[in-house]
C-alpha positions in Angstrom: -59.2 10.6 1.5 -58.0 12.1 4.8 -56.8 8.6 5.8 -54.5 8.5 2.9 -52.9 11.9 3.7 -50.1 10.6 6.0 -49.1 8.0 3.5 -49.0 10.6 0.7 -46.9 12.9 2.8 -44.5 10.1 3.7 -44.1 9.3 0.0 -43.4 12.9 -0.9 -40.9 13.1 1.9 -39.1 10.0 0.7 -39.0 11.4 -2.9 -37.6 14.7 -1.7 -34.8 13.0 0.3 -34.0 10.8 -2.7 -33.9 13.8 -5.1 -31.7 15.7 -2.6 -29.2 12.8 -2.3 -29.2 12.4 -6.1 -28.5 16.1 -6.5 -25.6 15.9 -4.0 -24.3 12.7 -5.5 -20.9 11.1 -5.0 -18.3 13.3 -6.5 -15.4 10.9 -5.9 -15.5 9.4 -9.5 -15.4 13.0 -10.9 -12.4 13.8 -8.6 -10.6 10.7 -9.7 -11.1 11.5 -13.3 -9.9 15.0 -12.8 -6.7 13.8 -11.0 -6.1 11.4 -13.9 -6.3 14.2 -16.4 -3.9 16.4 -14.4 -1.6 13.5 -13.7 -1.2 12.8 -17.4 -0.2 16.5 -17.8 2.3 16.2 -15.0 3.8 13.0 -16.3 4.3 14.5 -19.7 5.9 17.6 -18.2 8.1 15.4 -16.0 9.2 13.3 -19.0 10.1 16.4 -20.9 12.0 17.8 -17.9 14.1 14.7 -17.6 14.8 14.5 -21.3 15.8 18.2 -21.4 18.0 18.0 -18.3 15.9 20.3 -16.3 16.1 18.4 -13.0 19.3 19.1 -11.0 19.5 15.7 -9.3 18.8 13.8 -12.5 21.8 15.7 -14.0 24.0 14.9 -11.0 23.0 11.2 -11.3 24.1 11.1 -14.9 27.4 12.8 -14.0 28.1 10.7 -10.9 27.5 7.4 -12.6 29.6 8.4 -15.6 32.5 9.5 -13.4 32.5 6.5 -11.1 32.1 4.0 -14.0 35.3 5.4 -15.4 37.1 5.0 -12.1 35.7 1.6 -11.3 34.8 -0.2 -14.6 33.7 -3.3 -12.6 30.8 -1.3 -11.3 29.7 -0.1 -14.7 26.7 -2.5 -15.2 25.2 -1.5 -11.8 25.9 2.2 -12.4 24.4 2.1 -15.8 21.2 0.7 -14.2 21.2 3.4 -11.6 21.6 6.1 -14.3 18.3 5.0 -15.8 16.5 6.9 -13.0 17.8 10.1 -14.6 15.5 9.3 -17.6 12.1 7.8 -18.2 13.5 4.3 -18.3 14.2 4.2 -14.6 12.1 2.2 -12.2 10.6 5.2 -10.4 9.3 6.8 -13.5 8.0 3.5 -14.8 6.3 2.9 -11.5 4.4 6.2 -11.7 3.4 5.4 -15.2 2.1 2.0 -14.2 0.2 3.4 -11.2 -1.3 6.1 -13.4 -2.6 3.5 -15.9 -4.0 1.3 -13.1 -6.1 4.2 -11.9 -8.6 3.7 -14.7 -9.7 0.3 -13.4 -11.6 0.5 -10.2 -11.1 -3.3 -9.7 -7.5 -2.5 -8.7 -8.8 -0.9 -5.5 -10.7 -1.9 -2.4 -13.1 1.0 -2.7 -13.5 4.6 -4.1 -11.7 6.1 -1.1 -8.6 4.1 -1.8 -8.8 4.8 -5.5 -9.1 8.5 -4.8 -6.2 8.5 -2.4 -4.0 6.8 -5.0 -5.1 9.3 -7.6 -4.0 12.1 -5.3 -0.7 10.4 -4.5 0.3 9.7 -8.1 -0.6 13.3 -9.0 1.6 14.6 -6.2 4.4 12.1 -6.9 4.7 13.3 -10.5 5.4 16.8 -9.4 8.9 17.8 -10.7 10.1 19.2 -7.4 9.1 16.1 -5.4 10.6 13.9 -8.1 13.8 15.8 -8.0 14.0 15.3 -4.3 13.3 11.6 -4.7 16.3 11.3 -7.0 18.5 12.2 -4.1 18.4 8.6 -3.0 20.1 7.0 -6.1 22.5 10.1 -6.3 23.6 9.5 -2.7 23.9 5.8 -3.3 26.5 6.6 -6.0 28.1 9.2 -3.8 28.6 6.6 -1.0 30.0 4.1 -3.5 32.6 6.7 -4.4 33.8 6.6 -0.7 33.4 10.3 -0.3 34.9 11.4 -3.6 31.4 12.6 -4.8 29.3 14.7 -2.5 25.9 13.7 -1.2 22.9 15.9 -2.0 19.9 17.0 0.1 21.5 14.9 3.0 24.1 15.2 5.7 27.4 13.3 5.4 27.5 9.5 5.9 29.5 9.9 9.1 27.1 12.6 10.5 24.1 10.4 9.7 25.5 7.4 11.4 26.3 9.5 14.5 22.9 11.2 14.6 20.9 8.0 14.2 23.1 5.8 16.3 23.6 3.3 13.4 26.5 1.8 11.6 27.9 3.6 8.6 25.4 3.0 5.8 26.3 0.3 3.3 26.2 0.7 -0.5 22.6 0.8 -1.8 21.1 1.3 1.7 19.0 4.3 0.6 17.2 2.0 -1.8 16.4 -0.7 0.6 12.6 -0.8 1.4 11.8 1.0 -1.9 9.6 -1.4 -3.9 11.0 0.0 -7.2 14.3 -1.7 -6.5 13.4 -4.9 -4.6 11.0 -6.5 -2.2 10.8 -8.2 1.2 10.8 -11.9 0.9 10.2 -14.5 3.7 12.6 -17.4 4.0 11.9 -20.9 5.2 13.0 -19.8 8.7 10.2 -17.3 8.8 12.6 -14.3 8.6 12.1 -11.6 6.0 15.1 -10.4 3.9 15.6 -7.8 1.1 15.7 -9.3 -2.4 17.0 -6.9 -5.1 15.5 -6.8 -8.5 17.7 -7.6 -11.6 21.0 -5.8 -11.9 20.5 -4.2 -8.4 21.4 -7.6 -7.0 25.0 -6.5 -7.5 24.6 -4.6 -4.2 24.7 -8.0 -2.5 28.3 -8.3 -3.5 29.2 -5.5 -1.1 26.8 -6.1 1.8 25.7 -8.8 4.1 22.2 -10.1 3.7 19.7 -7.5 4.9 17.1 -8.9 7.3 14.0 -6.9 8.0 14.2 -7.1 11.8 17.7 -5.8 11.9 17.1 -3.2 9.2 14.0 -1.9 11.0 15.9 -0.9 14.0 19.2 0.2 12.4 18.2 1.6 9.0 19.7 4.9 7.9 18.0 7.9 6.4 16.6 7.9 2.9 14.2 10.2 1.1 11.9 7.4 0.3 11.7 5.9 3.7 11.6 9.1 5.7 9.8 11.6 3.4 8.4 10.2 0.2 7.1 6.8 1.0 3.5 8.0 1.3 3.4 9.2 -2.3 5.8 6.8 -4.0 4.1 3.6 -2.8 1.0 2.0 -4.4 -1.8 0.5 -2.3 -0.6 -3.0 -3.1 2.9 -2.2 -2.2 1.8 -0.6 1.1 -0.2 -3.7 1.9 2.8 -5.9 1.2 4.9 -3.7 3.5 2.3 -3.9 6.2 2.2 -7.7 5.9 5.9 -8.0 6.3 5.7 -5.9 9.5 2.8 -7.9 10.9 4.6 -11.2 10.3 7.8 -10.0 12.0 5.9 -8.5 14.9 4.0 -11.7 15.4 7.3 -13.7 15.5 8.7 -11.3 18.1 5.5 -11.4 20.1 5.8 -15.2 20.3 9.2 -14.7 21.8 8.0 -12.2 24.3 10.0 -9.4 22.5 8.9 -6.0 21.3 9.1 -5.1 17.6 8.6 -1.5 16.3 7.8 -0.5 12.8 10.8 0.7 10.8 8.8 3.9 10.2 7.9 4.5 13.8 10.8 6.9 14.1 11.9 9.3 11.3 15.6 9.2 10.8 17.8 12.3 10.8 19.6 13.0 7.6 17.8 15.5 5.2 19.0 19.0 4.5 17.6 21.1 1.7 14.3 19.8 0.4 11.6 21.4 -1.7 8.5 23.0 -0.1 6.4 20.2 -1.6 8.5 17.6 0.2 8.5 19.4 3.6 4.7 19.6 3.5 4.2 15.9 2.6 2.4 13.6 5.0 4.5 11.4 7.3 5.5 8.0 6.0 3.4 6.3 8.6 0.3 7.6 6.8 1.0 5.3 3.8 -1.5 2.6 4.9 -4.4 5.0 5.6 -7.8 3.3 5.7 -11.1 4.2 4.2 -12.1 5.8 7.5 -10.2 8.9 6.5 -12.2 9.4 3.3 -13.5 12.8 4.5 -9.9 14.0 4.7 -9.3 12.9 1.1 -12.2 15.0 -0.1 -11.1 17.9 2.2 -7.6 17.9 0.8 -9.0 17.8 -2.7 -11.0 20.9 -2.2 -8.3 22.8 -0.4 -5.4 21.8 -2.6 -4.5 25.0 -4.4 -1.8 23.2 -6.4 -4.6 21.0 -7.8 -6.7 24.0 -8.8 -3.8 25.9 -10.3 -1.8 23.1 -11.9 -2.9 23.9 -15.5 -1.7 27.4 -15.3 1.6 26.3 -13.8 2.1 23.7 -16.5 1.8 26.3 -19.2 4.6 28.3 -17.5 7.1 25.4 -17.5 9.3 24.0 -14.8 12.2 25.6 -13.0 15.3 23.6 -12.2 15.3 21.6 -9.0 17.0 23.2 -6.0 
């Protein structure tokens, strides 16, 4: 009997460890489910805010596109497309809705860490203040198309931006380049990547030269998406595609003995007044975070007061964007 004691103690120890681990469990699925629930609430609130004209930049987008369409009727089809971002029909809102739906299928993600990170990102991106800031890009596109007749929002002037960043004056639609809601990077037979607009946005090609990734990377101007919001308004698949374009271009430069830096290696100067939510957002370079930072995901979840208090805020309604 004594000889069996060590074996019995070992078995008991294993059972205790197993029970302890079971009790602790993996709370990531629960976190993901909670984010899904709260994201649904935020999307409903965001939809209502857009329809009830509660977002300042959405209202400006409607006004700007209407004014410019009257002045330049030939631009009406493109302006009408841009105006959709002021409603739920726009590509940005539709992108959030699609990403929210994809959260329910774990097969869309590499692992639970990536799924949880995406759940956090969509939840934050659906915040009305962040979304209002994001709309500054299409608003400023229309402002630039007016050649200064309409003022930019949340950004310095076109001339000041060009001077601050040492770039050429931004061309029409430049704030939307790189944003996967409006187009994508395609690789030509010569191995060079170029920006291909989606649908009606292809009209921008009538006003600009072809936009090649290597030139754009070093000389791009400021935009909210590229310099502030890319982390939250980019899905994992889109981030992977962006990383692939960078790696392909870098490899081509390396073969020529040249250096190539990421277009996001340096944040561009250009923003002015942004919401607190935007100014506290992670840097764009964090978009392609790997699973090795999973502990940070869980830490952010537990410390995120906005997550804990979102239900009470939702019941109080939304203030107009600043």
